[in-house]
N, C-alpha and C positions, 0 to 999 in steps of 0.2 A: 214387788212383794218384800216385806220385812219378815225375816224369820229369826227365831231363837232356837238354839240347839240344846236338846237334852243330852245328857252324858252318853246315852246309848246311840243317839243319832250321830254324834261325832265319831264314836267308836265304829259304828257300822260303816260310815262313810270312809274312814281310814282303812278298814279291813276289806270291805267288799265293793266300795264305790256307791253303795246305796245312798240315796239322797243327793248324789253329786249333781244331777241335773237341776234340782231345786236350789241347792246352795249356789251353784255357779250363775243362776239366773236372778238371784235375789239382789235387790238394790242395797240392802243392808243385812248383815248376818250378826246376830247378837249371841254372845257367849257369857253367861252369868259367872260371877265369881264363885258361885256354888258349884257349877259344872266344872270350872277350872280346878277347884279343890278335889272334887271326885276323880277327875281325870288324873291329876298329879298323884293322888293316893294310889290309884291303880297302876300308874307307871312305876311307882316306888316298889311295888310288889312283884314286878316282872323283871325279866332278864334284859329288856331293851329300853330301860328307863331313859338313858341319855338320848337315844335316837328318837324315842317318842316325844320327849321334851323339845328337841330341835324342830320336829315336824309341827308341834303345837305352836311354838314361838314363830315359825315361818307363817303359819296360818294367821296368827294374831296380828302380824304385820301387814296383812292385806288391807288395801284402802277401804274395802267394804265391811270389814270385820270390826265390831265394837265390843268391848268388854262392858257388860252392864253390872254396875255395883249395887249393893244393897243400901238404900237410903230411906229417908223419911217416907216418901210415897210408897216405896216397896213395903215398908212395915205396915202401912195401912191396908194394902192389898192382902198381905199375909194374914193380918188379923181378921179381915172379912172372910177370906177363904177358909181359914182354920175354924172359925166359928160356924160357918156354913157346914163344913164337913162334920164337925162334932155334933151339931144339932141334928144332922141327918144320919148319924151313926155310920158314917162312911170314912173312917180314918185311912190315910195314905201315908207313905214315908215322909217324914218331916222335911228332908231336903227337897222333895218334889213340890211341896207347898211353896217353898222359897223360890224354886226354879219357875213355877207358874207365876208367882208374884212378880218376878223380874220380867217375864214375858209380858205381863199385863202393863207394867210400867212403861215399857218401850213400844207398846202396841204392836207386838209381833206375833206371828203364828208359830207355835211351838212344834218342832219336829221331834217325834218320839215313837217308841214302840210300846210304851206303857199305856194300857187302856184305862188305868185309873184316873188319868187326867180328864176323862170325859165326865167325871163326877163334879168337876169344878165349873161353876157358872162364869160366863163371860170370858173364858180362856179359849182362844182359837187354837185348834190343834190339827195337825196332819199326822196320821198314824201309818206306821209300816206294819203290815200284817205279819204276825209271827208264823 
């Protein structure tokens, strides 16, 4: 299984071990640059910024972890998703549209606790119930 992590999935995994079984069994784990930005912003606002950054860097060095960048294809996924959401009157946070677009580009299942991803067509999602 190929998985992509939403920001809250990474945070949950680090804090509680949630998602650990899925992450450790995945053949590839994708972390988008959008998620990295959100994580690092969160780290900068806390008292354990350096320790959290080290843990993130160690995770990113894993042979199964890939950073997914925003590229030409990602922009096409984004445009389709954003148009779909706007046409259906179902806006969601902008970064989440980019995160979903990155997951689509790498054909990965998105791990998240945010139910609004279910409004996006063609995005494969696994939810953690809150």
